[in-house]
C-alpha positions, -999 to 999 in steps of 0.1 A, spaced: 0 0 0 14 34 -9 23 56 20 8 91 19 31 121 22 12 132 54 18 98 69 55 100 60 58 135 76 42 125 108 63 93 111 96 111 105 92 137 132 123 153 145 146 128 129 141 146 96 133 182 105 153 184 137 189 182 146 204 147 148 232 136 170 266 132 155 291 105 165 327 101 157 354 75 165 391 78 169 418 54 159 445 42 181 475 19 178 493 -6 201 530 -5 209 549 -38 215 576 -43 241 612 -40 234 627 -28 202 602 -14 176 599 -37 147 598 -25 111 561 -26 101 542 -21 69 518 8 71 481 -1 70 464 2 36 449 35 29 411 39 29 393 28 -3 389 60 -23 357 46 -38 341 37 -5 311 55 9 319 72 43 301 59 73 290 94 82 257 113 84 252 144 63 239 174 83 222 202 65 209 236 76 187 263 61 183 300 65 155 324 56 142 358 65 109 372 79 117 407 66 128 422 33 122 410 -2 129 373 4 102 372 32 75 371 4 86 336 -5 95 323 30 65 299 32 71 284 -3 108 279 3 105 264 38 78 240 28 98 228 -2 129 222 19 109 202 44 93 181 17 126 174 0 139 161 33 109 138 37 116 124 2 153 119 7 149 100 40 116 82 40 113 76 2 149 70 -7 166 60 26 189 89 32 226 88 23 256 67 32 234 44 53 221 72 75 192 96 75 202 130 63 196 155 92 182 190 87 187 212 118 157 236 125 155 264 99 168 297 111 147 326 100 161 361 105 136 382 124 154 415 123 175 431 95 201 441 122 206 405 134 242 393 137 241 365 112 275 352 123 259 338 155 235 317 134 263 304 112 284 295 144 254 276 157 251 257 125 287 248 126 285 236 162 257 212 151 279 197 124 263 214 94 284 212 63 259 226 37 231 251 39 201 261 18 199 299 18 171 323 9 187 353 26 187 385 6 219 400 -9 229 420 22 224 392 47 241 366 26 270 390 19 275 394 56 272 357 63 295 345 35 329 349 52 316 330 82 304 301 60 338 300 43 356 300 76 334 271 89 337 251 56 300 252 50 288 250 14 260 275 5 233 266 -20 214 299 -26 179 297 -41 170 334 -41 196 361 -47 204 376 -81 225 407 -72 260 408 -86 273 423 -54 279 388 -42 303 383 -71 322 415 -67 360 415 -68 362 422 -31 341 392 -22 360 360 -16 334 332 -17 362 305 -19 340 286 -44 316 278 -16 286 296 -30 263 282 -57 233 301 -69 204 283 -86 184 313 -100 192 337 -128 215 365 -117 210 402 -125 233 400 -156 208 375 -171 178 395 -160 193 428 -173 201 413 -207 165 401 -210 152 436 -202 176 453 -226 164 431 -254 128 437 -246 133 475 -247 143 474 -283 107 466 -294 95 502 -297 79 512 -330 70 541 -352 35 546 -338 31 578 -317 15 556 -290 46 535 -286 78 548 -269 111 552 -287 130 519 -290 157 514 -264 142 536 -237 135 523 -202 119 537 -171 130 518 -140 109 517 -108 122 496 -79 123 491 -42 155 506 -28 173 474 -21 208 462 -29 193 439 -56 172 467 -70 201 492 -74 223 465 -88 198 455 -114 195 491 -126 233 493 -128 234 461 -149 208 473 -172 229 504 -178 260 483 -183 245 460 -209 223 488 -224 250 513 -233 267 492 -261 232 485 -275 221 522 -273 195 514 -247 191 540 -220 173 543 -186 156 576 -192 140 579 -158 142 560 -125 124 559 -92 134 541 -60 112 538 -28 116 521 6 108 484 6 70 479 7 63 517 8 57 529 -28 45 563 -16 31 589 -40 18 568 -69 7 599 -88 42 613 -89 56 580 -103 28 579 -129 36 614 -140 73 605 -144 65 574 -165 40 592 -188 64 621 -193 92 597 -203 69 575 -224 94 546 -226 95 516 -248 95 495 -216 86 501 -179 104 479 -155 87 475 -121 110 456 -97 87 455 -67 60 435 -49 23 434 -53 22 472 -50 28 471 -87 -9 465 -92 -22 499 -79 7 516 -98 -2 501 -131 -39 507 -125 -32 545 -120 -9 545 -150 -35 530 -172 -62 555 -162 -38 583 -167 -33 573 -204 -70 571 -213 -87 597 -234 -124 609 -230 -135 577 -248 -115 555 -224 -90 547 -252 -53 545 -244 -34 575 -258 0 558 -253 11 521 -249 38 511 -224 48 474 -221 57 465 -185 82 439 -172 74 428 -136 96 410 -111 87 377 -95 73 393 -64 49 413 -85 39 383 -106 8 375 -87 -29 373 -93 -47 407 -90 -83 396 -95 -92 404 -58 -77 439 -61 -99 468 -72 -78 477 -103 -87 494 -135 -99 469 -162 -72 459 -186 -45 478 -167 -22 447 -167 -28 434 -202 6 448 -214 25 435 -184 46 404 -184 59 387 -153 83 358 -147 95 333 -121 127 312 -121 124 276 -131 108 253 -157 72 242 -160 56 233 -126 47 197 -126 14 183 -111 35 164 -85 52 195 -73 20 216 -71 1 188 -53 31 184 -29 29 221 -20 -8 223 -18 -10 193 5 9 214 30 -9 247 25 -39 255 3 -31 292 5 -4 286 -20 -31 286 -47 -30 324 -43 6 329 -31 21 308 -59 52 285 -59 80 309 -68 115 296 -57 100 264 -43 114 243 -71 149 256 -64 145 250 -26 135 214 -32 164 208 -56 189 225 -33 184 198 -7 187 170 -34 218 186 -49 235 188 -15 229 151 -10 239 142 -46 271 163 -43 280 145 -11 274 111 -29 294 121 -59 323 133 -38 320 105 -13 323 131 14 302 152 37 327 180 39 315 214 28 343 221 4 336 188 -13 299 193 -16 305 228 -30 329 214 -56 305 186 -67 272 205 -71 281 216 -106 293 181 -115 260 164 -107 242 188 -130 262 183 -161 272 146 -163 262 119 -187 233 100 -172 201 122 -170 180 115 -140 150 133 -125 149 124 -88 173 117 -59 166 80 -59 174 74 -95 205 97 -95 219 82 -63 214 47 -75 232 55 -108 262 67 -89 261 38 -65 258 12 -93 289 26 -109 307 26 -76 299 -11 -71 316 -17 -104 347 1 -92 342 32 -114 328 67 -110 297 75 -131 284 110 -139 249 122 -137 229 152 -149 202 159 -123 171 175 -139 148 180 -110 119 202 -101 137 233 -116 143 215 -149 176 213 -167 201 236 -151 238 243 -154 261 262 -131 289 283 -146 325 288 -135 317 314 -109 290 293 -93 259 311 -108 232 295 -129 244 297 -165 217 277 -183 182 271 -172 146 281 -175 122 309 -166 84 308 -165 66 336 -183 32 350 -171 7 374 -186 -25 389 -172 -61 388 -182 -84 419 -184 -94 415 -147 -58 409 -135 -59 371 -135 -25 356 -137 -20 335 -169 8 310 -170 27 308 -203 54 284 -214 89 283 -199 117 299 -219 154 291 -216 183 313 -208 220 307 -216 246 332 -203 274 311 -219 266 324 -254 
């Protein structure tokens, strides 16, 4: 009889979601009496043997800032992946994989180094992070010092890859970075036409929350736009979650009349676009100008319950990282929280895959050390044998190991096919595109691919 996911979850208890005990053993030798005899050193450990050691993982999120919007989706997916790894596929190296309780930053001024030290004290060697750019940047040196691999499912800002940041190859990011996003935006802005209702090709108005990611994305748009004669002709930043005077923003957008409006925000994009739409209508309720809009993932939500102007979102396009959502993934998430029907599933695919990748990287490297896990994440995404779940991938590696060889796998999990580049950022992958109906209903489109290696 099939075991339900709810039954699995209740049976696992703290062994899956809580911290597990770690044990170690030392080796000693015996000395004989009299003169020491010449001895042959013991044989070295089999380099192809699985270690008899449990893998201990950690996870970090935030109750504030831009990543807080997705905390529920990410935390649920991490927990569900742990259930699958242990109850469905019997853990790793003969042990259950342990996940210590998730640490959620409650205050932006929190000293994250204390959380990292606590993870290290509990034997954690890899963490799944959904911290924002500022928090992760502050935590990164402490992760490096503690030899803890970081698999990041959320950030996109290039500040984490700046020349002054020494990540020591311990940071892997699974979502498109701002270089990829900026390139997409620059390309879209070139679609202006000759109609007086359409803005001049290559002109962008940028509206964003005043965050490190938001400022960096604007800088990357300028960086990639300049050679292509694409310009940010107006910009507006506002404090996180506090859009302020919408009328003033609308006036700035209408005056600039760009080929593309970029709104890097949360759901406050809805009222902004509603006011913008009404400001462009003539006496017969016909639009006098047309401005396509590119929305960020946090603004890619269903607006049908909001009192917005009809058709105000029909020229808007949103996106989320990852390939097509499978029924299995959606049902897994909804089984835990039906509110996700409205909240959506953004970043949950990456969160699930991050747990699996940490385990597969440990299996591939035959080590639970953080540096080994970090070095092997890229390898298990780009090998020869394609596999779509932890069980199949791990068994492929173990079968090769039993034959005295090392096989290679290409894990294509909930996120879809993904490759990580030399710096540790997603280089090839997928994005889901969304449009909106006349009443603001979110309409899922097909997934498109990105490739920063070209």
